[in-house]
N, C-alpha and C positions, 0 to 999 in steps of 0.2 A: 486533507481535503474531505475525508470521510466525516470528520467532525463538523465541517461547515455544511455539508449536505444534511447531516442530522439536525443542525440548527434550523435549516430551512424547513425540514419536516416538522419540527416542534413548533415553529412559528405558524405554520399552516394548519397544524393539528392533524397531520396525516400519518397513517401507518406506512411502513415501507411498501406494502403492496398497493395501497392507494396512491402513494407518491409515484411508484413505477407506472401505474395506470395514468396518472395525470400528465407525466412527461412522455408517455408513449413508448415504454420499453417493457421487456418481459419482467415478471416478478422475480424469476430466478436470477436474472442479471443484476437486479437491485440487491438481492440477498447476497450474491457473490461479492458485490462491491462493498457492502457494509461489513461483511465478515473478513474482508481483506484478501479474499481469494483472487479477485480480479482488480486491476487498476481501472480507474474511471477513464473511459474513452472520450475522445473529442466529440463524438456523436452524442454521448450522454450529456456532456457539458453544454453543448449547443442546445439540446432539448430543454435542459434546466433553465438556461438563460432565456430561451424563447417563451417558456411557460410562465416563469416568474420574472417578469420584466423589471421589477423593482430591485432585483439582486444585482449588485455591482460585480462586474466580471473580474476585476482585479482582486476583490475580496474572495471570490469563489476560487480563482486559480491560485493566488499567491498568499492569501490571508492579509493583504494590505488594505488599510482603510476600513470603512464601515460596511456592514452587510447591505444596508439600504442605500440605494443610489439617491443622492440628494441634488445632483446637478443635471441639467438638461443636456441632451446630446448636441454637439456642435454641428453635426451634419443634419441638414433638413430631411424630414421624413417625406414619404411619398405624397402625403396629403396636405402638406403645409402650404400656406398661401403666399410664400415668398415669390416675388416677381424676379425672374431671372433676367428678362429683357424688358425693362419698363418702357422702352421707346416704341414698342409695338412691332418689332420685327425688322426695323430699319437697319440694325447692325449687320444682320445677315446679308442684306443687299449691298452694304458698303464694302464688305470684305469678299464678296463673291468674285471669283476669278472668271474673266471673260475668256471663253474658248472660241477660237476661230476655226471653223471647219472648212477646209478647202474642197474636200471631196465628200459627197454625200455618204452618210453612214449606212443608212438602210435604204437601198434602192429597190424599187419594185421591178421584179424580173418580168419580161414580156412573156405572156403565156404562150406555150407551144401548142399550136393547133394541129391536131392530127386528123387526117381524113381517112376514113375507112372506105377502101375501094372494094366494092362487091363485084366479084367476078361471076358472070353467069355460067353456071355449069349445067350440063345436061341433067335432066331430071332422072334421078336414080331411084330404084326401088329395091327392097330386099328380096332376093330370090331364094336364098337357102341359109338356114341356120343349123350349125352343128353344135351339139352339147356333148362334152366329154365327161365321163364319170370317173370316180376314184378307183373303181374296179376294172379299169381299162376297157370299158364299153362306151358306146356313143349312140346318139340318136341324131337323125338328120330330119329337119323339117323343111319342106319345099313349098314355095308359094303356090297357091291354086292356079294362078295364071301361067306359071311355068310348067305345071303338070300337063296342061292342055296343049301346050306348044310342043 
């Protein structure tokens, strides 16, 4: 497989570092592959086939056939103009299953009305405030009206 990768590099006129940059891998990884230190990973193979679309995958993986792909893919690509349903969507309606719903699926719950009952309380006023400090002392503040009484 290393020989086939070098054939692609020679055809493209790329150095190993430029080839690594073209397929999006580290230069050191490409060097290790070419020197036989590392095997070619699936990720590297996919990147080679994505970047150089003319390369036949059977040739790259197994050495079978020619390097250059001369046949078109049997699967339609994303942007092909093949009509999947030329009847204009009628087939989907023909095969649609009718579902009968006996009970409503999403019922609207009746809103709960809450009434706030305000109770009249006698008007209260602050008469004394006590403040306690961390050194165990405290102050007492008494309202002016309560002082007079």
